[in-house]
N, C-alpha and C positions, 0 to 999 in steps of 0.2 A: 365365481366372483371375477376371475381374470377375464372371462369372456364378456362380462358386462362392462368392465373397464375398457377393453379393446373396442367394443361396440361404441361406447360413449366417445372415445378418442376419435374414431373414424367419423362419427356424426359431427363432432366439433370441427374436424378438419374440413368436411364438406361445407359446413356453415361458414367457416372463416374464409375459405378461399373461393367458394362458389364455382367449383370446377368439377367436371364429371369423373376425372381420372386421378385418383390419389392412391399411392402405394405406401402402406405403413408396415415397417418391419419392427416388431416389438419383442424384446427379450422375454424370457420365461418369467423372470422375477420383476414384476412391476411394483415399484415402491410408491408410497404416497406422493402424489404430485410429481412423479418422475418417470421419464422414459429412458430406457437403457440405450436404445438406438432408434433412429428414425430417419428415413429417407423419403423424400417427396419427388414424385414424378408428375410434373404438371407445368403449365405455362400460365403466367399471370399478365394481364394488361394493367397499366397504371390506373385505368378507370375503375378496376375492381377493388383497388386498395383504398378503401374509405375508413378503415379502422387501424388502430395501432397493434402490431403483432410483435411480441418481444421474445427473443431467444436468450435463455439463461444457461450459461455453459459451465458454471462452477457451482459447488455446493453452497447453498444459502440457507439461512434460518427460515423456518416456515412463516415468520412474521412478514417477510417480503411478499410471499404468495398471498397472504391474507389481505395485504394492502392492495395488491393488483386485482384480487377478486372484487374488492370493494369498488375499485375504479372501473370494473367491468371491461377490462382490456383482455385481449387474447395473448397468451404466453405459452411457450414450450419450455419446461424445466428439464434440462438434459445434462446433469452434472457429470455423467460418465462419458459424454460424447468426446470423440478424439479430435485432434486438430484437423485431420483430413476430412472428417465428416462435417466439421464446422464450415470448411471451405466449400463443400458441396451444397450446403443448404442456406448459407447466410444471405444469399440474394433474395430469399423469400421473406425476409424480416425487415421491419422498420427500425427496430432498436435491439441493441446487444447489451447484456449485463455480463461482465467478465471480471474475474479477479486477476489471474496471471496465466491462464491456460494458453492464451494465444497473443501474439504480437499484432496489434492493430496498426500495421505500417502502411506505407503508401500503396503497395500492391493490394493488400487486404481491403483497405477502405475503398479502393476504386473498383473492387469486384461487385459491389452492391449499389446500384443506382437508387435503391429505395431506402437505404440506411439513413436515418435522421438523428439517431442518438446512440452514443456509446457511454454506458454507465459503469464506472470502475468501482468495484466493491472493495475499496481500500483507500489509502491515502495518496500514494504516489501515482503519477500519470505517465511514467517513463516508458510504459509499454504501449503508449498511444502516440501516433504522430499528430500532434496537436495542430501544427501548421497546415498539414494536408487536410485534416478534418475541417479546419476553418475554411480552407479554400473550397471544399466540397459542401459547405453549409451543413456539416454534421455537428450537432451539439455534443459536448463532452462534460460529464459531471463526475465528481468523486465524493468521498465522505470522510475527510481527515478528522472532522470533529467527533467521529464515532469511536475511534480507537486511540485518540491522543492521550487519554488518561491511562490506558494500559501501557503505552510506551513510556509515559512519564514515570509510572511506577517502576518499570523495568530499568529505566535510567538510574533512578535513585537506588534501586536494589543493587545494580552493578557497582555504583559508587560506594555503597556501604560494604559490599562484599570485598572490594579491593582495599578500601580504607582499613578494614579490620582483619584482613588476611583470612577470611572465612574459608575459602576453598583450599588455600595452602594449609591451614590448620587442620581441616578435615582430612586432607590427603595424608598428612603426617601422622595423625592419630591412627589412620588405617595401616600405617607402617610401624605402629607402636613407638612413635617418636613423640615425646612430651617436651615441647620447646616453647615456653611462654615468652621469653625475651625475643626470640627470633620472629615472633608473631605480634610484637607490639605494634599497634596501629596508630591512626591519627583521627582526630575528631573533625567532622565536616564543618562544624560551627566556626572553626578557626581558618577556614579556607575561603578563597575568592573563586567563585565558580563563574566561568564565562560560557554563555550560551550563544552559539552562532546559528541564526535562523529562529525568528520569534513568531512563528505561525501558531497553529493549533497545538502542535506538540511542544515546541519551545516554551510556550506560555504555560502548558501543563506541567512541564518540568519545574518551572519557576514556582508554581503553586505548591508542588510537592516539597520543594526545598524550603519553603517559607517557615516551616516549623523548626528548622535546624539552627536558625540564627546566623547563617553564613551570608556573606556579601555576594550578591548575584548581579553580574553584568550581562547585558544582552546587546547583540549587534544584528541588524537585519538591513541588508542593502536596499530592500524595496519597501520598508516600513519606517515610520517615524512617529514620534509623539506617544509612544507606548510606555514610557518610563513612569514609575510610580512606586507604590509601597513594595511591590514584589521584586522589581528589577530597576537597575540604573541603566538607562539607554546610553550607549557609548559608541564611539567610532571603533573600527576594527583595530586600529593601531593601539588605542587605549586598552582594549580587551587583551591584545597580545602582550602588552606591557605588564598588566596587573594580574592576569588569571593564574591560579594554581592548578585549576582543572578546566579543560575545554571540552564542551559537549556539543556535537554537531546535530542539527535538526533541519536539514535543507533538502529540497528536491534534487533529483538527478537531472541536470541539464548540461548543455555544452559548456556552460560557465562554471559549474561546480565539479565536473568530472576531473578526477585526479587532483583535487584541490589540496588534500592533505599529502603533500609530497615533501621532499627534502628542503625546498625553498621555504615552504610554510613553516615547517618544524624549526628551521633556523631562525625564522622571524619572531618566534615566541621568546620573550626575554628570559623567562625562568625555566628551570626543569619542571615539567608539568605532567599531569595525568590527562589522558585522552580517552574520550568516549565517542563512539559512533553507533547511533541507533537509527540511521536513516537509510542510506544506500551504500553498499560496499564499493561501488565504482567511483565514489568521491575520494577514495584514498589509494595511495600507492603502498601496498602492504610491505614490500621489501624495504622501503624508506622508513616505515614505522618500526620494523624489526631492527634495523640498524640503529635507530635512535633509542630503542629499548636497550640495546647492547651497550651503547655508549653512556647511558644514563640520562640523556636529554629528556626522554619520556620516562617518567617514574613508573607509570602503570598504564595498562591499556585494556579497555573493555569494549567489546563490539558484539552487536546482535546481527551483523551483516558481514559478508565477505565479498571480495572482488569477484570471485567465481563461486557461486553457490551450487553449481552442478558438479558434484563430486565425481561423476562418471567422466567428466571432461577436463579434469585437472591435469595439467602437464607436469613434468618432473620438477620443474622449478617451483611451481605453485605448491606441489606436495611437500617439497623440502621446506619452503617458507612456513607453511601451515604447521608442519611438524615441529619446527623450531619455536614457533609461537606457543603451541600447546605445551611444550616442555617447560615454559617459563612460569614461575610461581606468581608473577605480577601481571599475568594476562588471564582474562576470563572471556570466553567466547560462547555464544548461544546461537541456535539455528534459526534466526529471523523469526522469533516468537514474541517479540516485544508487544506487538499489537494483537497477539493471538490468544485471546482469553474467551471464556464462555460468555462474559458480558459483552465484549466488543463484537463477538459473532452475531449476537442478536441486534445490538445497536447499529451495526453496519447495515443490516437489512432494513431496519426501521427508518434510518436516516435516508437511505437510498430510495426506499418506497415513497417517502414524503417528497423528495426532490423530483422523482418521476411524476408524482401527482402535480407538482407545481409546473413541471415542464409540459405536461398534457394540457393543463389549464391555459398555459401561454399559447400552445398550439391552437387550442380551440378559439381563443380570443382573436388570434391572427386570422384564422379561417373565417370567423364570423365577420371580421372587419372587411375582408376581401369580398365576402358574399354581399355585404351591405353596399360596398363601393360598386360592385358589378350591377346590382339592382338599381342603384341610383343612376349609373351611366345609362343603363338600359331604359 
């Protein structure tokens, strides 16, 4: 069976690239629609590249490959590929589908003169240099609508956990401590919840909160006219004045980096609860810890950290994280808000549909150019 698969792969490679010399190194365990390692030894001229060839470097739901098969495009599904191997072969592809395996920075984007599309299998685009991509005429797409419900549920779950001291109570039971009064919580329905960032995820949080009867305020610097039954659209100052709980759902940009710092915390009028389920780099964790210790921040829930690479935590970061974990009014999770079985499939489906739309657009442009060329001729 493996010999048949290897033969088919080599035949496809010859058909795709139309070159006489191709070297394929395939691992012993070939999984469905997957190559463990693959290196190409060939040269391509731009005239040969008349089809879209896609490199997929992270694990994806089979639904994506099903859509790509329907589109009759060539793709290499290589979820086990290393960063170094990506660097070696990326110049042979027109499109890249990536989650978080590699930074698509200026150097990377300029390595491939054929690259026309970078598709992010997720919500944030902070691992792609969007300005450089635009300069190079490389289109970039993502799929925030695919995992926003998952993050919305995680947000409300964290809020409920902290409001009712669920983790604290569970830990105390494990120590044979029965403390009802010390775990008296509060009801969400009596709180004013402030949402900063009202995109796909922020609006999903508002929908999930709608059944609790709480007042929900929302601020978004780049959107307006979204107020209605679910939320009251407000200015940032009004949100900071009224909110009992503030939940962040913004992308990581130069503008939002380190937004949640001492100055921001001081600008909030009340003692408040804080939730961050977007990007760890938008907060200064030490400032949050200080505010927890003084009581300015009542509780803190986060699905993200400033540094999520535990192998590269410095002593200061380890100390801050340890002190956070020791607090009973803090709940942390390992960036799993959008990481559900359902969102895994939805991301692939949404991404596949967007790639279909992108290909249709490319075909339309190509046909228009051909028509203009024939007319001029």
